[in-house]
C-alpha positions in Angstrom: 9.6 -6.3 -8.6 7.6 -7.6 -11.4 6.0 -10.8 -11.0 8.3 -13.6 -10.8 8.2 -17.4 -11.0 10.1 -18.3 -7.7 10.8 -16.5 -4.9 14.3 -17.5 -5.4 14.1 -15.0 -8.6 12.7 -12.2 -6.7 15.4 -12.1 -3.7 18.2 -12.2 -6.4 16.3 -9.2 -8.2 16.2 -7.4 -5.1 19.6 -8.3 -3.9 20.8 -6.8 -7.3 19.2 -3.6 -6.5 20.2 -3.2 -3.1 23.7 -3.6 -4.1 23.8 -1.1 -6.6 22.1 1.5 -4.1 24.4 0.5 -1.3 27.6 1.1 -4.0 26.2 4.7 -4.4 25.1 5.4 -0.9 28.0 4.0 1.0 30.2 6.9 -0.8 28.5 9.2 1.4 28.5 7.4 4.7 24.8 6.5 4.8 23.2 2.9 4.6 19.7 1.3 4.3 17.8 0.4 7.4 14.8 -1.8 7.1 12.3 -0.3 9.7 8.7 0.1 9.3 9.1 4.1 10.6 11.9 6.7 10.4 14.3 5.7 13.2 15.6 9.6 13.8 14.1 12.2 11.9 10.8 13.8 12.6 7.9 14.1 10.1 8.0 17.5 9.9 11.6 17.5 8.8 11.1 15.1 6.1 10.2 16.3 2.6 7.7 15.5 0.3 8.5 13.5 -3.0 8.6 16.4 -5.4 5.4 15.6 -7.2 2.0 17.2 -7.6 0.1 13.8 -6.7 2.1 14.0 -3.2 1.7 17.6 -2.7 -2.1 17.3 -3.4 -2.3 14.1 -0.8 -0.3 15.9 1.9 -3.1 19.0 1.7 -5.8 16.6 1.6 -4.9 14.3 4.6 -4.5 17.4 6.7 -8.2 17.5 7.1 -9.2 13.7 6.8 -7.4 12.3 10.0 -3.9 13.1 12.0 -1.6 10.8 10.5 -1.4 11.3 6.7 1.8 13.0 6.7 3.4 9.9 8.9 2.1 7.6 6.3 3.4 9.6 3.4 6.9 10.7 4.8 7.7 8.5 7.8 6.5 4.9 6.9 8.1 2.1 4.9 6.4 -1.1 4.0 6.9 -4.4 2.4 3.8 -5.2 0.0 3.3 -8.5 -1.3 1.3 -9.0 -4.4 -0.5 -12.4 -5.4 -2.2 -13.3 -8.5 -6.2 -14.5 -8.9 -7.5 -16.7 -12.0 -10.9 -15.5 -12.0 -13.3 -13.8 -10.0 -14.4 -16.3 -7.6 -10.9 -17.1 -6.9 -10.2 -13.2 -6.2 -13.2 -13.1 -3.9 -11.9 -16.1 -1.8 -8.3 -14.7 -1.8 -9.2 -11.0 -0.7 -11.4 -12.1 1.7 -9.0 -14.2 3.1 -6.2 -11.8 3.4 -8.7 -9.2 4.9 -9.1 -11.7 7.7 -5.6 -12.5 8.2 -4.6 -8.8 8.2 -4.3 -8.6 12.3 -2.2 -11.8 12.0 0.0 -10.5 9.4 0.5 -7.1 10.6 1.5 -8.0 14.1 3.8 -10.8 12.7 5.6 -8.5 10.7 5.8 -5.7 13.1 8.8 -3.5 12.7 8.5 0.0 14.2 10.3 0.6 17.3 11.0 4.0 17.0 7.9 6.7 16.3 9.2 10.3 15.9 12.6 9.8 17.3 11.4 8.3 20.5 11.0 4.4 21.4 7.6 3.1 20.6 6.6 0.6 23.3 3.1 -0.4 21.8 2.8 -2.7 18.5 1.3 -2.4 15.4 2.3 1.2 14.6 1.6 1.0 10.9 -1.9 0.1 11.7 -2.5 3.0 13.8 -0.9 4.9 11.3 -3.1 4.0 8.5 -6.4 3.9 10.8 -5.8 7.5 11.3 -5.2 8.4 7.6 -8.7 8.7 5.8 -11.5 6.7 7.0 -12.9 6.7 3.2 -9.9 4.9 1.6 -7.8 2.9 4.3 -8.4 -0.1 6.7 -10.1 -3.0 5.4 -12.4 -2.4 2.5 -15.9 -1.5 4.0 -18.0 -4.0 1.9 -16.2 -7.0 1.8 -18.6 -8.9 3.9 -21.5 -8.0 1.3 -23.5 -10.9 0.0 -22.6 -9.8 -3.4 -19.0 -8.5 -3.0 -16.7 -9.0 -6.4 -15.7 -6.9 -9.1 -18.7 -4.7 -9.4 -18.9 -4.1 -5.9 -15.4 -3.1 -5.5 -15.9 -0.7 -8.7 -18.7 0.6 -7.1 -16.9 1.3 -3.8 -13.9 2.7 -5.9 -16.7 5.2 -7.7 -17.8 6.7 -4.7 -14.3 7.5 -3.0 -13.3 11.2 -3.2 -10.3 10.8 -5.8 -8.0 13.7 -4.3 -5.9 13.3 -7.6 -7.5 13.2 -11.1 -5.5 13.1 -14.3 -6.7 15.7 -16.9 -4.8 16.3 -20.0 -1.7 14.3 -18.7 -1.6 16.2 -15.6 -2.1 15.9 -12.0 -4.9 18.2 -10.7 -6.7 18.2 -7.1 -10.0 17.4 -6.6 -12.5 16.4 -4.0 -15.1 14.9 -6.1 -15.7 11.3 -6.6 -15.2 9.2 -9.9 -19.3 8.8 -10.0 -19.4 12.4 -10.5 -16.2 13.2 -12.5 -16.8 10.6 -15.3 -20.2 11.2 -15.2 -20.5 11.6 -19.1 -17.0 10.5 -20.0 -15.6 7.2 -20.9 -13.2 6.1 -18.6 -9.6 5.1 -20.1 -7.1 2.8 -18.8 -5.1 5.8 -17.2 -8.2 6.9 -15.5 -9.2 3.2 -13.9 -5.7 3.0 -13.1 -5.5 6.1 -10.9 -9.0 5.9 -9.7 -7.8 2.3 -8.0 -4.6 4.2 -6.8 -6.6 6.5 -4.8 -7.6 4.0 -2.2 -5.3 2.4 0.1 -6.8 -0.4 2.3 -5.0 -3.3 4.0 -5.8 -5.5 1.1 -6.1 -3.5 -2.2 -7.5 -4.9 -5.7 -5.2 -3.9 -8.7 -4.5 -6.3 -11.7 -3.4 -8.6 -9.1 -4.2 -8.6 -5.0 -1.9 -6.2 -2.9 -1.4 -7.0 0.6 -0.3 -3.6 2.4 -0.1 -4.4 6.0 3.8 -5.5 6.9 6.5 -3.0 7.8 9.5 -2.8 5.7 12.1 -5.6 7.0 15.6 -7.0 6.5 15.8 -9.1 3.7 15.5 -12.5 5.3 12.2 -11.7 6.8 11.0 -10.3 3.8 11.3 -13.5 1.7 10.2 -15.4 4.8 7.2 -13.7 5.0 6.7 -13.7 0.9 7.2 -17.6 1.5 4.3 -17.5 3.9 1.6 -15.4 1.5 2.7 -18.2 -1.0 2.0 -20.9 0.9 -1.1 -19.5 2.5 -2.7 -18.4 -0.8 -1.2 -20.8 -3.6 -4.0 -22.8 -5.2 -2.5 -26.2 -6.4 -5.2 -27.0 -8.7 -4.4 -24.2 -10.9 
């Protein structure tokens, strides 16, 4: 859902496309279940989205951790994005979101099943992401630096292996970082978007701040969580 002026409008859009999907899948005796992890199938029985990008990521994650395939094929999330007005506003909101990660993750924990069996612990989503790739997941490692800001975040992005690079409008596999790949080239907007998309921290900077720790949840919880995020981060002076 693109940015909206109100939670009510976002909810209206959400219900519109959910109803369209339901009208189709009901003909096949399917229904959508809002959980943070697939409630029945094991991850090895699930197919990847048929794109080179995901094939390359799946290959890379086999050597970077133990849960890459679970993240890619078994998990589902609720991601809320918030605006920032300038660099200082970004710094304050980004750091605050990082501090709140454990509380927000626990509050939105909705993964009672893992690999077809009851999961009797909490925070399955956090466990999965903490075992995907230390280089690009968890909390951004430079968030506590005194000079944290746009430039510091860009340096972080520049030194993470890309996995996927875009060359001649095609996805290609690479383990080089942007610092090496673009040493003698000017970055295009598409290049920058790809580099930004190749890190998956709990809180991520794009053209907005993306808070990524919540499980997929039923509608009423999605928008209660949205209202909480809005209340925590809204700046009444802007």
